[in-house]
C-alpha positions, 0 to 999 in steps of 0.5 A: 687850247692845243699846243704844237709838239716837236712833230708838229713844228717840224712838219709845218716848218718843212712845209714852209721851206718846201713851198719857199723853194716852189715859189722861187721856181715860179718866179724864176720861170722854172714853173709855169702858173699852171704847174704852180697852181696845185702846189700853191693851192696845197698851201692855201694860196689862191690867184684872185681878180687883183692879186694872190690871196692867202687863206690862213687856217684857224682850226675849229675857230680857236686862237689866243692873243698872241696868234691874233697879234700875229695876224695883225702883224701880217696884215700891216706888214704884207697886206693893206692893214686888215684881214677878212674872217671867213665862213670857215673860221679862217682869215684871208689876206687879199693883197699879198705879194707872191715873193712875201708869202713864204715869209708870211707862212714862216711868221705863222709857224712862229705862233703855231699856225699855218695854211695847210689844206685851206684849199684844194680837193682835200679835207678843209679846216675842220669847223666847230661851234664858236661857243665851244667850251663855254656854252651853257647848253653844251654836252662836251666841248667839241674841240679835242674831237675837231683837233683829232680830225685835224691831225688825222686828216692833215697830209692823209696820204689817201685823201690829198686828191679827193674828187672835191673839197671836203668839209667837216663841222662838229658841235657839242650842243643840241642847238647847232651853231656850226651848220653841220647839216650843210657839210659833207660830214656833220657831227652833232654830239648827243647822248644815248639812252645810257647817258653816254655822249656820242655823235649823230653823224650826218653825211651829204650836206652842202650848198653851192649849185645843188644845195642839200641838207645832210642826211643821218647815216648814224643816229648814235656813234660812240666817241671811241669809233668816231675816227675810223667811221669818218675815215670809212665815210671819206674812203667810200666817197674817195672810190665812188665820187665822180671825177668826170664832172666837178659840179657833181663830184661832192659827196652830196651828189655821191649820196643822192645818186647811190642812195643813203641805204647804199652809202650806209652799207658801204660805209659800215662795211669799210668801218668794220675793216678799219675799226681793229686797225686803229687799236686805241691809238686814236683814243690815246691821242685823244686823251692827250689832246683833251688834257690840253682843252681843260677849262680856265680857272673861273673865278667867283667875283661880284657882278655889281659893276655889271649891274650898275652899268646895265641899269644906267647906261642904255648903250651898254644895256643894248649891246649886253642884251644883243651881244652876250650869250649864256656861259656855263660858269656862274658870273661869266658871259660869252661876248660876241664882237660884231665885225659888222658895223653899219656900212662896214665890210662883214668879216673885215678887221683892222690890224688895230682892232685885232690887237685890241681883241688880243689885248682883251682876251689876255687881260680879261678872257683867259687868253682865248678867242673864237672866230665864228662862221658868221664872220664875228669874233667871240671872247668866250670867257669874260666875267660880268664884272669886266664887261663894262671895261670890255665894252668901252675898249671895244666901243673905242675901236668900232667894235661895240655894234649891238647887232648880233643876230640882227638884220645888219649882222649879214654874212657876205662873201667877198664877191666881185670885189675880190673873187675871180669866180664871183658874178656879182657884188656882195659887200656893197649890198651888205653895206647898203642893207646895213645902213638902211636898217640903221637909218630906219632904226628898226633892227631891234624891233625886227628881232632875230633875222639871218640875211646871207649874201653870195656873189655867185652860185658857189654860195660862200655866203651861205644864202641858201640857209639864210632866213633871207638869202641873196644870190648875185648872178650875171644876167647878160652882163648885168647883175641880178639878185635872186632872193630865197626865204626860209632858209635855216642853218641850225638843228632845223636846217632847210634850204630857202625857197626862191621867191621869183624873178631876180632884182637889179642892183639898185632894186635889191635893198628896196626889195628886202625893205618890202619884205621886212615891212610885210613881216612886221605887219603880219607877224603874231606879236613881237616875239615871232621871228621872221623864220617863224612867220614864214613857216606859219604863212608860207611864201604867199604874203612875202611874194605879194610884198615883192612882186604885187597882188597878182604874184601873191595870189599865184603863190597861194594857188600853188 
């Protein structure tokens, strides 16, 4: 993984010192809250419902054991003993006191971490496939490119005051685990006819109040051209993007209003101007970065212990079947650690749990961890011989729930429990749904299912791309939950379709249960997933399950 050089260290420390002085001026009254707001946002500090919130960057979701252990320390020393992992591979602390935040940032700098550009109208934390560097289906590890993008975008003088926030995601696999089509720029590694790796470049994706799927602006972009091409895109957006209406300021609206062909022409013109200016400097930098992402020294060992435990321990076998993914190295597996124990808050991890994960990474996992956009933690390099010991340690700390990709592996934003923008609760809905699935003991029979919940139209829970999406809204002071079906965040991305009228808080769990019951009755065999059934039959049978035969008949007629 990337290690800071002298410049990185000096830059981050100077930003902390600068913010410490700004906090002091806010505390002594020299700055009003309105004057302080743009300064704190540049350093990842929000003012939420009950307290300030600090959002810490975990670039492309990668960290080591020492960094995870430091996150645990911050949770205990400055918060309430836990942190919340987000859909942008960040971690949020929801209860820090403002005078303590500079000390938190200094502690982060001690382990080469920061909170720069985790908020504000700038290029946010660059996200990546959470299996990067380990996945069997990967063309190349995308993290060196993500690190290059991070360095380029950090404090970029032209892009600190964009029309709105700007998000980039990158994947090195044909199977898209980074939701690239729902980002301002999505980068999907592909090979050209000669077999050379490059990127399919997507632009104009995004969720929120106007969800859109990103469009292909370049079928194939050589790796060597990536940085000037990305700069061309952001440069064109910075000039054309609307500043008169923040709800229409994202690049997806810019693409929609001007048309993809116009945007493509402008980007290509700007790219032609920029490309000579880079003069290969970016490629020299990329080469230096790539050297720091060399694969671990994988070893050859017997898997007899794994095989024996798998054969004799049904709890371990269930966990292995659900939470392990194929690794590129023989004898290894990718472990997805669920932060979704039934009834728990999705994405929350206690300081104790973080330390356990740090210990496991250092002892068994080549000192690497990943944070997924699905609010779970990944141990990317675990030899199968060590999996019984890893499972036992996870189980002791409530981290061995066998539900990755199942109905209770729910993405949920903080909702009205924390967020000042939220109009409804998200966390309690997720908790009640998970408990209900556990009570019915049907998750494994249901199979792959993505449920995603947002507590407001901003869609931080990615509900638009959930197989079942839930959006909480305020209707005359009462929480009302809309349901969408058929969303997809993968390489076959789609925006979910709204089913009809929303449901009250006490009705939403039974409504989802009716959807699941209908699916299990109409699917063609246990191997047909919810999404496949929806795509085969459409809305009608599900609308009938939600609203009755009359509503289903109207859907069929339509």
